[in-house]
C-alpha positions in Angstrom: 119.5 105.9 63.3 120.4 105.9 59.6 119.0 102.3 59.4 115.5 103.8 59.9 115.9 106.0 56.8 117.9 103.9 54.3 116.9 100.4 53.3 119.2 97.7 54.7 119.1 93.9 54.8 120.1 91.5 57.5 122.5 88.6 57.1 121.4 85.1 57.6 123.2 81.8 58.6 123.1 80.8 54.9 126.3 81.8 53.1 125.6 84.8 50.8 122.0 85.0 51.8 120.2 88.1 53.1 116.7 88.9 54.4 114.4 91.9 54.8 114.3 93.5 58.2 110.8 93.8 59.8 111.0 97.6 59.9 109.9 99.7 56.9 112.3 102.5 56.2 111.1 106.1 56.2 113.2 108.6 54.2 111.2 111.6 55.4 112.0 110.9 59.1 113.1 114.0 61.0 115.1 114.0 64.3 113.2 114.3 67.5 113.7 117.7 69.2 113.4 118.2 73.0 113.1 121.6 74.5 113.3 121.8 78.3 113.6 124.3 81.1 113.4 124.2 84.8 113.2 126.7 87.7 113.7 126.0 91.4 114.0 127.4 94.8 116.5 126.1 97.5 116.0 127.6 101.0 118.0 126.9 104.1 116.6 128.6 107.2 117.0 128.8 111.0 120.6 127.6 110.9 119.7 124.8 108.5 117.0 123.4 110.8 114.4 123.9 108.0 115.3 123.1 104.4 113.0 123.6 101.4 113.5 122.6 97.8 111.0 123.4 95.1 111.3 122.7 91.4 109.1 123.2 88.3 110.0 121.6 85.0 108.5 121.9 81.5 109.6 119.8 78.5 108.2 119.9 75.0 109.1 117.1 72.6 108.6 117.9 68.9 108.5 115.3 66.1 108.2 112.4 68.6 109.5 109.2 67.1 107.2 106.3 67.3 106.2 103.0 65.7 103.1 102.3 63.6 102.1 98.9 62.3 101.9 98.5 58.5 100.2 95.9 56.3 102.2 92.7 56.3 101.6 92.6 52.5 104.6 95.0 52.3 106.8 92.3 53.9 107.3 94.6 57.0 105.7 94.8 60.4 106.0 98.4 61.4 107.2 101.9 60.3 108.9 104.6 62.3 107.3 108.0 61.9 107.2 111.5 63.5 104.1 111.3 65.5 103.6 114.8 66.9 104.3 117.1 69.8 104.1 116.3 73.5 104.4 118.4 76.6 105.5 117.1 80.0 105.5 119.3 83.1 105.5 118.9 86.8 106.4 120.1 90.3 108.7 118.5 92.9 108.8 119.6 96.6 111.1 118.3 99.3 111.2 119.6 102.9 113.3 118.5 105.9 113.2 120.0 109.4 114.8 119.4 112.8 112.0 119.9 115.4 114.0 119.0 118.5 117.7 119.2 119.1 119.2 118.9 122.6 122.3 117.3 124.0 120.7 113.8 124.0 117.6 114.0 121.9 117.1 114.9 118.2 113.9 114.6 116.1 113.9 115.2 112.3 111.0 115.1 109.9 111.1 114.9 106.1 108.5 114.9 103.4 108.4 115.0 99.6 105.5 115.6 97.1 105.4 115.7 93.3 103.0 115.6 90.4 103.5 115.2 86.7 101.2 116.1 83.8 101.7 115.2 80.1 99.6 116.1 77.1 99.6 115.4 73.4 99.6 118.9 71.9 99.3 117.8 68.3 99.6 114.8 66.1 101.1 114.6 62.7 98.9 115.2 59.6 96.8 112.2 58.8 97.1 110.6 62.3 94.1 110.5 64.6 95.9 108.4 67.3 98.5 105.8 67.8 98.4 102.8 70.0 100.8 102.8 72.9 99.8 99.6 74.7 96.8 97.3 75.0 95.5 94.2 76.7 92.1 92.5 76.3 89.5 95.3 76.1 91.8 98.1 77.5 93.7 100.4 75.2 96.2 103.3 75.8 96.1 105.6 72.8 98.0 108.8 72.2 95.2 111.2 71.2 95.4 115.0 70.7 94.3 116.8 73.8 94.7 113.7 76.0 97.6 112.5 78.1 99.9 109.6 77.3 98.5 107.7 80.3 94.8 107.9 79.3 92.9 104.6 79.2 90.3 103.9 76.6 87.8 101.0 76.3 84.2 100.0 76.9 81.9 101.1 79.6 78.6 100.0 81.1 75.6 101.3 79.2 73.7 104.0 81.0 70.4 105.6 80.5 70.9 108.9 78.5 70.4 112.3 80.0 66.7 113.1 80.2 65.5 109.5 80.5 62.5 108.7 82.7 60.8 105.5 84.0 57.0 105.7 84.2 55.2 103.5 86.7 51.7 102.1 86.5 50.2 105.2 88.0 51.8 107.4 85.3 54.4 108.9 87.6 57.8 109.6 86.0 61.2 109.1 87.7 64.4 110.6 86.3 66.7 107.7 85.6 69.5 109.6 83.7 72.8 107.9 84.2 71.6 104.7 85.8 72.9 101.3 84.6 70.9 99.6 81.8 70.6 96.0 82.9 70.6 92.9 80.7 68.6 89.7 81.1 71.0 88.4 83.8 70.4 91.5 86.0 73.9 92.7 85.5 74.9 96.1 83.9 75.0 95.8 80.1 78.3 96.6 78.3 78.3 99.3 75.6 80.7 98.2 72.8 81.8 101.8 71.9 85.4 102.6 72.6 85.5 105.7 74.8 87.8 107.5 77.4 87.8 105.6 80.7 90.2 107.5 82.9 93.8 108.2 83.9 96.3 105.6 84.9 98.8 108.2 86.2 98.3 109.3 89.8 97.2 112.9 90.7 100.3 113.1 92.9 102.9 111.1 94.7 104.4 111.8 98.1 106.2 110.4 101.2 107.2 111.4 104.7 109.4 110.0 107.4 111.0 110.7 110.8 114.3 110.1 112.5 114.5 110.1 116.2 117.6 109.6 118.4 118.1 109.5 122.1 121.7 109.1 123.1 122.9 106.0 121.2 119.5 104.7 120.3 118.1 105.7 116.9 114.6 105.0 115.3 113.5 105.8 111.8 110.3 105.2 109.8 109.3 106.1 106.2 106.0 106.1 104.5 105.2 106.7 100.8 102.1 106.6 98.6 100.2 108.1 95.7 96.8 109.6 95.3 94.7 108.8 92.2 95.7 106.6 89.4 94.1 103.4 88.0 95.1 100.2 86.2 93.2 97.6 84.1 93.5 94.6 86.4 93.4 91.0 85.2 93.4 89.9 88.8 90.2 91.9 89.4 88.6 90.0 86.5 89.9 86.6 87.6 88.7 87.0 91.2 85.3 88.7 90.7 84.1 86.9 87.6 84.6 83.6 89.5 83.1 84.8 92.8 86.4 84.8 94.7 86.7 88.6 95.3 85.1 90.5 98.1 83.1 92.6 95.6 81.0 89.4 95.0 79.8 89.2 98.6 76.5 91.1 98.0 73.7 88.8 97.1 74.7 85.7 99.0 71.9 86.2 101.4 69.3 86.6 98.7 68.6 90.3 99.4 70.6 92.0 96.8 68.9 94.4 94.3 71.1 95.7 91.5 70.4 99.4 91.0 69.5 100.1 87.4 66.8 100.1 84.8 65.6 97.8 82.0 65.1 99.1 78.5 61.6 98.0 77.4 60.6 97.2 73.8 58.6 100.5 73.6 61.7 102.5 74.3 60.7 103.3 77.9 62.6 102.3 81.1 61.6 100.2 84.0 63.3 100.6 87.4 64.6 97.3 88.7 63.2 96.3 92.1 63.7 92.5 92.0 66.1 90.7 94.3 68.8 88.7 92.5 68.2 85.0 93.0 71.2 83.3 94.7 71.2 80.6 92.0 71.9 83.4 89.4 74.9 84.9 91.2 77.5 83.1 89.1 76.0 84.3 85.9 75.5 87.8 87.3 79.1 88.3 88.5 80.7 86.6 85.5 78.7 89.0 83.3 79.3 92.1 85.4 83.1 91.6 85.5 83.6 90.2 82.0 86.8 91.1 80.3 84.9 92.8 77.5 84.0 95.6 79.8 87.0 97.8 80.5 85.2 99.9 83.1 84.4 96.8 85.2 88.1 96.0 85.7 89.6 99.5 85.8 90.4 99.9 89.4 92.1 102.4 91.7 95.7 101.7 92.7 96.3 104.6 95.1 97.9 103.6 98.3 99.8 104.5 101.5 102.7 102.2 102.4 104.8 101.8 105.5 108.0 101.4 103.5 110.6 101.1 106.2 111.1 100.9 110.0 114.6 100.7 111.5 115.8 100.6 115.1 119.5 100.9 116.0 121.6 100.8 119.2 125.2 101.7 119.4 127.3 100.7 122.4 128.4 103.8 124.4 132.0 104.9 124.0 132.5 104.3 127.7 132.1 100.6 127.2 134.1 100.6 123.9 137.0 102.3 125.6 137.8 98.9 127.2 138.3 97.3 123.8 141.1 99.1 122.1 140.6 97.7 118.5 136.9 98.7 118.2 135.7 102.2 117.4 132.0 101.4 117.2 129.5 98.5 117.6 125.9 99.0 116.3 123.0 96.5 116.6 120.0 97.0 114.3 116.7 95.4 113.4 114.6 96.6 110.4 111.6 95.8 108.2 110.7 96.9 104.7 107.3 96.9 102.9 105.6 96.2 106.2 102.0 97.3 105.4 99.9 98.9 102.7 96.6 100.7 103.0 94.8 100.4 99.7 91.6 99.3 98.1 93.5 97.7 95.2 92.0 94.2 94.6 95.3 92.6 93.6 98.3 91.8 95.8 100.4 95.0 95.4 99.4 98.4 93.9 103.1 99.3 93.6 104.7 96.6 91.5 102.9 95.6 88.3 103.5 95.3 84.6 104.2 98.6 82.8 106.8 101.2 82.2 107.1 105.0 82.2 105.0 105.3 79.0 102.4 102.7 79.6 101.9 101.9 83.3 98.2 101.0 83.2 98.1 97.2 83.3 98.2 94.6 86.0 98.4 91.0 84.8 97.9 88.4 87.5 100.9 89.6 89.5 102.5 87.5 92.2 102.3 88.6 95.9 105.0 91.1 97.1 107.2 90.3 100.0 107.9 92.0 103.3 111.5 91.9 104.5 112.7 91.6 108.1 116.3 91.6 109.2 118.9 92.3 111.8 122.5 93.3 111.6 125.6 93.9 113.7 128.1 96.5 112.4 131.7 96.6 113.8 133.9 99.6 113.0 137.6 99.2 113.6 
């Protein structure tokens, strides 16, 4: 837009008065250029009883337009700039097939599968990263060599590679990578901002079936995704207060947190002490504190029974007695019936976010299943 290049003012409700806009103008702004290509394969085999569609796409966006905050001393809030170059590529596959087809019976199956990968190929000169989205201790930065869906934040502190714990007999045990515990017995949080993981799934897919016998029809559809994470405020709220199932260990007094203590002399000591029941609240509120991104960065992969439908149409023999009706169909159906997932919130599918920054779940409300019935009359 020309308004992002040339300085303009906004009118106010006061006669003859104007005000600065909140966006600083950038006269060096260049247009965003998108280069894209796609190749595909469309197969129809065995008299169209087996159909296969495969597509691969590749898109490179150069001089990506983005916002950057600027000092409020300038009287502005942000500046549009050309951030760099981004590549987006992926594969989509869809297959349908008719397994059985007779005079009275037909069985059809369908499936789809896809994955998408994006990467920041380069950033503009002088830019190390730019912030896409954030909440609490979780940040999504665009960094060269990373994806746009990468999550950054803090992790639990771990014993460095090559660390040993020496017992009273002088025997050394390799404790590389083990949690370093604090005085509450919970893993200690390292304040360094580092890469945590990917919010985008490794792949998405779905499958379904359609079965018919004479005038009775049944269909079911599943979908899901493999991989992918979110920073979950629900996970923090539940577990830091002892409400989540992750806080069940220790209520019998027999829980030992695996990890090591860092001693004053620089050596490590393996923890062997049971966590007192009276200390559980302090332990879990520390372990799942919001300041630790890793503690609340949870998987949102799932498999969902998306839809089930059963229909019955009256036979034409019966309808022949009613001259003004061509068809009568009775149906019962259900949507969002069941989800298999380890996600600690209510629903791993619907949460805050968009195509660019899908990595946050903020105390979502429960989803709903739908049940219904219908009668369709065709004249």
